[in-house]
C-alpha positions in Angstrom: 85.1 133.9 60.4 85.2 136.1 63.6 84.2 139.9 63.0 85.1 141.5 66.1 84.7 145.0 67.6 87.1 147.7 68.8 86.1 146.9 72.4 87.4 143.3 72.4 90.8 142.8 74.2 92.9 141.1 71.4 94.4 139.0 74.3 91.2 137.1 74.1 92.4 135.5 70.9 95.5 133.9 72.6 93.1 131.9 74.9 91.8 129.9 72.2 93.1 128.4 69.1 92.5 130.6 66.3 95.0 129.3 63.8 92.2 128.0 61.5 89.9 131.2 62.1 89.9 134.6 60.0 89.7 137.4 62.3 88.3 140.5 61.1 88.2 143.8 62.7 85.1 145.6 62.0 85.2 147.9 65.0 83.9 151.6 65.1 84.4 154.2 67.8 82.9 157.5 68.3 84.2 160.1 65.7 84.7 157.5 62.9 82.0 159.1 61.0 78.4 157.7 60.1 77.9 154.8 62.5 74.8 153.9 60.6 76.7 153.6 57.3 79.3 151.5 59.0 76.7 149.3 60.4 75.4 148.4 56.9 78.8 147.6 55.8 78.9 145.0 58.7 75.7 143.5 57.7 76.6 143.4 54.2 80.0 141.4 55.1 78.0 139.0 57.4 75.8 138.2 54.6 78.5 137.7 51.9 80.5 135.4 54.6 77.3 133.5 55.3 76.5 132.9 51.5 80.1 131.6 51.0 79.3 128.8 53.3 81.1 130.3 56.3 80.2 130.0 60.2 80.4 133.7 61.4 81.0 134.6 64.9 80.2 138.4 65.5 82.1 139.2 68.6 81.1 142.2 70.5 82.2 143.6 73.9 80.1 143.4 76.9 76.3 142.7 76.2 75.4 143.5 72.7 71.7 144.0 73.8 72.9 147.0 75.8 73.7 150.0 73.1 75.4 147.4 71.1 73.1 147.5 67.8 72.2 144.1 68.5 68.4 145.2 67.2 69.8 146.2 63.9 71.8 142.8 63.3 68.8 140.7 64.4 66.5 142.7 62.0 69.1 142.2 59.4 69.6 138.5 60.0 65.8 137.8 60.3 65.0 139.7 56.8 67.8 137.7 55.0 66.8 134.2 56.6 70.3 133.9 58.2 69.9 131.5 61.2 71.7 132.6 64.5 72.5 131.9 68.2 73.0 134.8 70.6 75.3 134.3 73.6 74.8 137.1 75.9 77.7 138.8 77.5 78.1 140.9 80.8 77.5 144.7 80.2 79.7 147.3 81.7 76.7 148.9 83.3 76.7 146.0 85.9 80.0 144.5 85.3 82.0 147.7 86.0 80.1 148.7 88.7 80.3 145.7 90.7 83.9 145.1 89.9 84.2 148.8 91.5 82.2 147.7 94.5 79.1 149.5 93.8 75.8 147.7 94.0 73.2 149.2 91.7 70.4 148.2 93.8 69.9 147.5 97.6 67.0 147.3 99.8 64.7 150.2 99.1 66.2 150.9 95.7 64.1 149.1 93.6 64.5 150.9 90.1 67.7 151.2 87.9 67.8 153.5 84.8 70.5 153.0 82.0 70.9 156.1 79.8 72.9 156.7 76.6 75.0 160.1 77.0 74.7 160.2 73.2 70.8 160.7 73.2 68.4 163.3 74.4 66.3 162.3 77.3 63.5 163.4 79.4 60.9 161.9 81.5 58.7 161.1 78.3 61.8 159.1 76.7 62.3 157.1 79.9 58.4 156.1 80.0 58.6 155.1 76.5 61.8 153.2 77.1 62.3 149.5 78.2 61.5 148.4 81.6 63.0 145.0 83.0 61.2 143.8 85.9 62.6 141.0 88.0 60.9 139.0 90.9 57.3 140.0 90.0 55.5 136.9 88.8 53.0 137.1 91.7 52.9 140.8 91.6 53.1 141.9 88.0 49.4 143.0 88.0 50.3 145.5 90.6 53.4 146.7 88.9 51.3 147.0 85.5 48.8 149.3 87.1 51.6 151.5 88.4 53.4 151.8 85.3 50.1 152.7 83.5 49.6 155.4 86.2 53.2 156.9 85.2 52.1 157.1 81.6 53.2 153.9 80.2 50.0 152.7 77.8 48.5 149.6 78.9 48.8 148.1 75.3 52.7 148.2 75.4 54.2 144.9 74.6 55.4 142.7 77.2 57.3 139.4 77.3 57.8 137.0 80.2 60.7 134.6 80.2 60.6 131.9 82.8 63.7 130.1 83.8 65.7 132.1 81.5 68.6 130.5 79.6 67.8 127.2 80.8 66.5 124.0 79.1 63.0 124.5 80.5 63.0 128.2 79.6 59.4 129.5 78.6 58.4 132.7 76.9 54.9 134.1 77.2 54.0 137.3 75.1 51.2 139.9 76.0 50.2 143.6 76.7 50.8 145.4 80.0 47.0 145.1 80.6 46.7 141.2 80.1 50.1 139.9 81.0 49.1 138.8 84.5 46.5 136.5 83.2 48.8 135.0 80.7 51.5 134.0 83.3 49.3 132.3 85.9 50.5 128.9 85.0 54.4 130.0 85.4 55.9 128.8 88.5 59.7 129.3 87.9 61.7 132.6 88.3 60.3 134.9 85.7 61.6 138.0 84.1 59.5 140.7 82.5 60.6 142.7 79.6 58.2 145.9 78.9 58.6 147.8 75.8 58.5 148.2 72.2 61.8 146.1 71.9 59.6 143.1 72.7 58.5 143.2 68.9 62.0 142.0 68.0 61.3 138.7 69.4 60.2 136.1 66.5 
């Protein structure tokens, strides 16, 4: 069973043998009405199909972790004891920019903010949002101090991911105040995610 969204190019299904797969369109677009209600319907359908013994593919465009309601679906799957695997995609924010020839960072430009135009935002919203810090394993204590100075609470959850997506991936959890102490034995490339979204990781 493949539950696919509106942003999926249907030509994708011509690249693989879908003769024995049931393709179910569950897409929603702006203007379709209550997105929250539609998401509940999708969740219920996933549960129904799973209970019938199906392997369900939830196919989304881009990276579902970027404004793709991945959090809602993870919470639902966890609550109902449904095992799952996440295969990340390429988000439009970096894929489209790179394809167009626009580097989102360069020497001297060390910060990147991603905003949804459907939400109200201000500096407080940004401080309370999610920070992803790259190449900071040896400097995370300094980074943490600067974030606290900007107004980020020192008890904000942090997760450090060493060797991400590889077989030897390691994950370390902590808070902004203590994470530098917890990652001292890490030696590989490490990505830090700072924010309340970290609580979604089991």
